[in-house]
Every structure is written in structure tokens, then in C-alpha cells.
PASEBA-1860 file (N, C-alpha, C; in nm, 3 decimals):
! residues 90
1> XXXXXXXX> -0.325/-8.131/-12.934/-0.411/-8.035/-12.854/-0.390/-8.043/-12.746 ~ -0.299/-8.138/-12.684/-0.245/-8.146/-12.519/-0.085/-8.096/-12.574 ~ -0.019/-8.098/-12.670/0.099/-8.067/-12.657/0.091/-7.911/-12.721 ~ -0.015/-7.835/-12.738/-0.040/-7.703/-12.765/-0.071/-7.692/-12.610 ~ -0.137/-7.724/-12.545/-0.140/-7.702/-12.393/-0.053/-7.708/-12.285 ~ 0.039/-7.797/-12.343/0.176/-7.830/-12.236/0.252/-7.714/-12.288 ~ 0.287/-7.679/-12.382/0.367/-7.581/-12.456/0.320/-7.431/-12.381 ~ 0.190/-7.396/-12.385/0.137/-7.289/-12.355/0.158/-7.266/-12.220
9> XXXXXXXX> 0.151/-7.398/-12.142/0.153/-7.400/-11.973/0.319/-7.331/-11.945 ~ 0.384/-7.385/-12.000/0.574/-7.361/-12.003/0.606/-7.256/-12.026 ~ 0.512/-7.159/-12.128/0.509/-7.035/-12.142/0.492/-6.940/-12.072 ~ 0.360/-6.986/-12.018/0.292/-6.903/-11.899/0.410/-6.919/-11.787 ~ 0.445/-7.028/-11.733/0.518/-7.020/-11.648/0.675/-6.962/-11.645 ~ 0.689/-6.953/-11.777/0.806/-6.877/-11.808/0.799/-6.695/-11.790 ~ 0.671/-6.688/-11.793/0.622/-6.532/-11.820/0.617/-6.521/-11.670 ~ 0.547/-6.598/-11.594/0.508/-6.583/-11.443/0.694/-6.551/-11.379
17> XXXXXXXX> 0.791/-6.642/-11.408/0.893/-6.641/-11.323/0.977/-6.492/-11.359 ~ 0.990/-6.468/-11.497/1.044/-6.327/-11.529/0.966/-6.214/-11.506 ~ 0.878/-6.221/-11.472/0.777/-6.117/-11.430/0.835/-6.087/-11.273 ~ 0.821/-6.239/-11.209/0.896/-6.234/-11.064/1.013/-6.153/-11.072 ~ 1.086/-6.210/-11.158/1.256/-6.160/-11.119/1.232/-6.012/-11.148 ~ 1.183/-5.951/-11.232/1.154/-5.820/-11.281/1.083/-5.725/-11.158 ~ 1.005/-5.782/-11.092/0.923/-5.736/-11.003/1.040/-5.724/-10.884 ~ 1.128/-5.808/-10.865/1.223/-5.806/-10.710/1.332/-5.761/-10.770
25> XXXXXXXX> 1.349/-5.709/-10.882/1.479/-5.605/-10.924/1.403/-5.492/-10.908 ~ 1.268/-5.412/-10.896/1.228/-5.279/-10.884/1.207/-5.301/-10.741 ~ 1.212/-5.351/-10.657/1.194/-5.352/-10.498/1.323/-5.291/-10.437 ~ 1.415/-5.336/-10.488/1.559/-5.284/-10.419/1.686/-5.297/-10.515 ~ 1.751/-5.154/-10.498/1.868/-5.131/-10.595/1.971/-5.270/-10.626 ~ 2.000/-5.329/-10.500/2.093/-5.448/-10.522/2.021/-5.585/-10.566 ~ 1.925/-5.597/-10.585/1.813/-5.714/-10.667/1.823/-5.636/-10.800 ~ 1.827/-5.498/-10.827/1.838/-5.452/-10.985/1.912/-5.515/-11.066
33> XXXXXXXX> 2.086/-5.547/-10.993/2.176/-5.592/-11.042/2.142/-5.739/-11.086 ~ 2.100/-5.794/-10.970/2.118/-5.966/-10.973/1.988/-5.976/-11.108 ~ 1.883/-5.926/-11.090/1.776/-5.926/-11.195/1.884/-5.916/-11.324 ~ 1.941/-5.834/-11.372/2.034/-5.849/-11.522/2.112/-5.936/-11.512 ~ 2.176/-5.955/-11.401/2.247/-6.092/-11.420/2.161/-6.225/-11.479 ~ 2.063/-6.269/-11.403/1.955/-6.350/-11.444/1.910/-6.298/-11.582 ~ 1.896/-6.176/-11.639/1.838/-6.198/-11.778/1.980/-6.206/-11.895 ~ 2.092/-6.169/-11.833/2.175/-6.203/-11.942/2.238/-6.341/-11.926
41> XXXXXXXX> 2.215/-6.413/-11.830/2.230/-6.553/-11.827/2.120/-6.633/-11.902 ~ 2.026/-6.580/-11.923/1.892/-6.638/-11.984/1.945/-6.605/-12.133 ~ 1.984/-6.488/-12.135/2.007/-6.443/-12.316/2.144/-6.522/-12.375 ~ 2.223/-6.542/-12.270/2.355/-6.658/-12.292/2.303/-6.795/-12.312 ~ 2.215/-6.835/-12.273/2.191/-6.967/-12.250/2.079/-6.971/-12.391 ~ 2.001/-6.885/-12.413/1.921/-6.890/-12.555/1.999/-6.882/-12.679 ~ 2.111/-6.788/-12.672/2.192/-6.805/-12.759/2.288/-6.897/-12.797 ~ 2.315/-6.997/-12.675/2.379/-7.133/-12.697/2.281/-7.208/-12.753
49> XXXXXXXX> 2.161/-7.168/-12.706/2.069/-7.334/-12.745/2.054/-7.315/-12.916 ~ 2.078/-7.156/-12.983/2.064/-7.119/-13.108/2.184/-7.201/-13.167 ~ 2.246/-7.181/-13.109/2.428/-7.217/-13.193/2.451/-7.384/-13.183 ~ 2.367/-7.404/-13.100/2.396/-7.591/-13.089/2.242/-7.614/-13.072 ~ 2.182/-7.584/-13.195/2.033/-7.634/-13.211/2.020/-7.823/-13.209 ~ 2.143/-7.820/-13.342/2.114/-7.978/-13.353/2.169/-8.084/-13.226 ~ 2.276/-8.038/-13.182/2.355/-8.100/-13.081/2.215/-8.135/-12.950 ~ 2.195/-7.979/-12.898/2.085/-8.005/-12.805/1.971/-8.059/-12.796
57> XXXXXXXX> 1.892/-8.056/-12.926/1.773/-8.103/-12.955/1.771/-8.269/-12.965 ~ 1.875/-8.316/-13.019/1.905/-8.477/-12.993/1.913/-8.508/-12.862 ~ 2.012/-8.445/-12.753/2.010/-8.459/-12.594/1.907/-8.471/-12.564 ~ 1.793/-8.364/-12.620/1.701/-8.313/-12.508/1.587/-8.434/-12.602 ~ 1.641/-8.477/-12.709/1.474/-8.605/-12.750/1.367/-8.545/-12.811 ~ 1.370/-8.445/-12.856/1.238/-8.369/-12.874/1.238/-8.315/-13.046 ~ 1.143/-8.313/-13.093/1.136/-8.286/-13.250/1.190/-8.137/-13.284 ~ 1.224/-8.126/-13.426/1.268/-7.977/-13.455/1.157/-7.869/-13.418
65> XXXXXXXX> 1.028/-7.932/-13.447/0.954/-7.773/-13.429/0.910/-7.739/-13.301 ~ 0.907/-7.872/-13.176/0.894/-7.848/-13.033/1.021/-7.755/-12.988 ~ 1.143/-7.801/-13.015/1.244/-7.744/-12.984/1.273/-7.593/-13.009 ~ 1.211/-7.539/-13.142/1.224/-7.415/-13.186/1.096/-7.334/-13.114 ~ 1.002/-7.403/-13.117/0.883/-7.362/-13.018/0.896/-7.323/-12.871 ~ 1.030/-7.398/-12.809/1.059/-7.395/-12.697/1.127/-7.258/-12.663 ~ 1.251/-7.279/-12.774/1.329/-7.128/-12.779/1.258/-6.977/-12.824 ~ 1.119/-7.030/-12.872/1.041/-6.879/-12.934/1.006/-6.838/-12.799
73> XXXXXXXX> 0.921/-6.954/-12.723/0.840/-6.943/-12.560/0.932/-6.840/-12.468 ~ 1.112/-6.901/-12.462/1.168/-6.860/-12.371/1.221/-6.739/-12.426 ~ 1.248/-6.690/-12.557/1.265/-6.565/-12.602/1.152/-6.472/-12.573 ~ 1.033/-6.484/-12.588/0.932/-6.431/-12.528/0.908/-6.430/-12.426 ~ 0.967/-6.495/-12.325/0.936/-6.479/-12.175/1.053/-6.363/-12.130 ~ 1.136/-6.362/-12.181/1.244/-6.275/-12.148/1.207/-6.131/-12.191 ~ 1.160/-6.155/-12.300/1.143/-6.016/-12.334/1.029/-5.931/-12.273 ~ 0.952/-6.046/-12.247/0.814/-5.978/-12.163/0.866/-5.925/-12.018
81> XXXXXXXX> 0.935/-6.002/-11.962/1.003/-5.998/-11.864/1.044/-5.858/-11.838 ~ 1.147/-5.818/-11.978/1.216/-5.710/-11.948/1.133/-5.569/-11.968 ~ 1.035/-5.598/-12.072/0.977/-5.505/-12.088/0.898/-5.472/-11.962 ~ 0.839/-5.542/-11.840/0.747/-5.541/-11.736/0.887/-5.443/-11.658 ~ 0.982/-5.471/-11.661/1.084/-5.405/-11.604/1.115/-5.259/-11.622 ~ 1.095/-5.262/-11.768/1.100/-5.135/-11.779/0.988/-5.023/-11.764 ~ 0.857/-5.100/-11.800/0.737/-5.030/-11.726/0.737/-5.007/-11.562 ~ 0.803/-5.094/-11.497/0.786/-5.087/-11.370/0.914/-4.969/-11.289
89> XX> 1.042/-4.963/-11.368/1.108/-4.870/-11.298/1.113/-4.774/-11.403 ~ 1.046/-4.764/-11.492/1.053/-4.613/-11.579/1.223/-4.605/-11.628
END
């Protein structure tokens, strides 16, 4: 139960951070480009984590289900932030 709460807290932190980045991107046109750079870097890191899953999982010393749960949480956080940006900016 504590592991689920812990992963849920990290997911909520990711959603808050992604929403904050999307909000800052909606404030000013210069920050809009920075927001997309941050999202592209997150997507690239997520892609690299998926490609190097066995090596990264052993380096982080976490179990396979926890690793994939973390990747799913990061992907959902980035998608939710992108949807928020789409809703705010139109």
C-alpha cells in the first residue's frame, strides 16, 4: 500500500510540474518555445528509458514492474501537461 501511495505522489508531482511548464508556456510567446523544448527533452528521455530499459532498471536498482510504472507515470504526466497547454492556448 505504501508503494502505491509513493508512486501516486510522484505521479501527482509530475502532473503539477508539467502543468506549471504548460502554464508558463501560455504566459509569453518566448516561454512557449522553452515549454516545447522541455516537452521534447522529456519525450526523448522517455524514449531512451524505453530503449535502455534493462540497463537503466539495473542502474536504478528497482524492480521491473516499478520501473514500467514509473515510465507510465512520466508519460501520462507529459501527456496531461500537453493537453493542458492545448486547452489553454487553443
